[in-house]
N, C-alpha and C positions, 0 to 999 in steps of 0.2 A: 457434679464438679462445678466449681465456681471460680470466678476470676479474682475473688477476694483472698488475698494472701496473708491476712491478719494472723491466721493460725501459725503460719511459718514464722512471722515476726515474734509471736508469743513464745516460740520455742528457741529463740536466739539467733534466727537466721537474718543476716544482713544482705540484702540484694544491692549490688553496686555495679555501675558502669563506670568506665573511665571518663566518659563525657556525659554530663548529667542533663544537658539541654541541647536541643537542636531547633532549627527553623523547620516548620512543618514541610514535609516533602523533600527536605534537604539533609540526608544523612551526613554526619560529620561536619555540619556547617559551623559548629562551635568548637571544633578541634583547635588546639593551640591558643585558647583564650584563658587558660588557667585551671580548667577542670581536672586535667590529668595530674597536675601538681597537688591540687586540693585532695583528690582521692588517694594519691600516693602518701601524702602526709597523714591522712586519716588512718589508712591501713598500716603504715609504719608505726603509728602510735599504738594501735591495737597489738601489733606484732611485738612491740617492746614491753607490753603490759601483760600479755597472756601467752600461754603455751598451747601447742596442739590445736591451733586454729585450722580448720579444714577449708581450704580454698577450692571451690568447685568452679573450674574454668571452662567456659563454653567457647571454644575456638582457639586458634593459635595466638591471636593478639592478646586475649585474656591470659593465656598461659605465660606468654613472654612478659606481660606486665607483672603478674604475680611473682614470677621467678626473679624479678629485679628488686623486689621489696626487701627492706632491712630484716635481718634475722630470719629469713625465710626457712633456713635449715631447722628451726625449732618448730616448724609447722608442716602441714600435709597439703600437697597439691594433687588434686585429682582433675583430670581433663577429659573432655570429649569434644566432638564437633559441635558447632553452634546449632541450636535447634531451629534456625530459620528455615523457611520452605526450601531454600536452595541447598541446604546440607543435611536436612533432617534424615533423609533416606540413606545418606552416605556414611552414617555412623551413629548419630544420636539415637535413632529409633531403637536400636538393639544394644545400646551401650550399658544399660542397667546401672547408670551412674548414681541414681538415688539409692539403689541397693548397696552400691559400693560405699557410699557415704555412711550408711547405717552399719555396714560391716566394720568400717574403720572406727566409728563411734563405739561399737560393741567391743572391739579390741582394746579401746581406751577405758573401758568400764564406764562409759557415759550413756545417757539415755538416747535411744534411737529417735529419729525424727518421724513424726506422722506427716507424710507428704500429701495427705488428702487436703483438699481445700473445701471449705464449708461456706 
């Protein structure tokens, strides 16, 4: 297993946070400087262009953010707990969320994701 996620990108996966930068050691330090609006506009553009986007939300904040996007009813939201050390054992570990994504893709007659990292 590698930390190189290029294989995911090459399969059409977009990894996004609502806040794209922070000061080192200061979580949320760049909250409310415009990143949330930028990411919202980006995802709203995708929502208005495509159908059946699968949003994989890690945690309540991500789920609430995705739920507020434009035309979200045309898309699929899957959620699980955040994979951080604080909540990994509380739900993420046994969530089988990546299997659920592939099941949803299969039901849409789309190619499944190879979640391995190389």
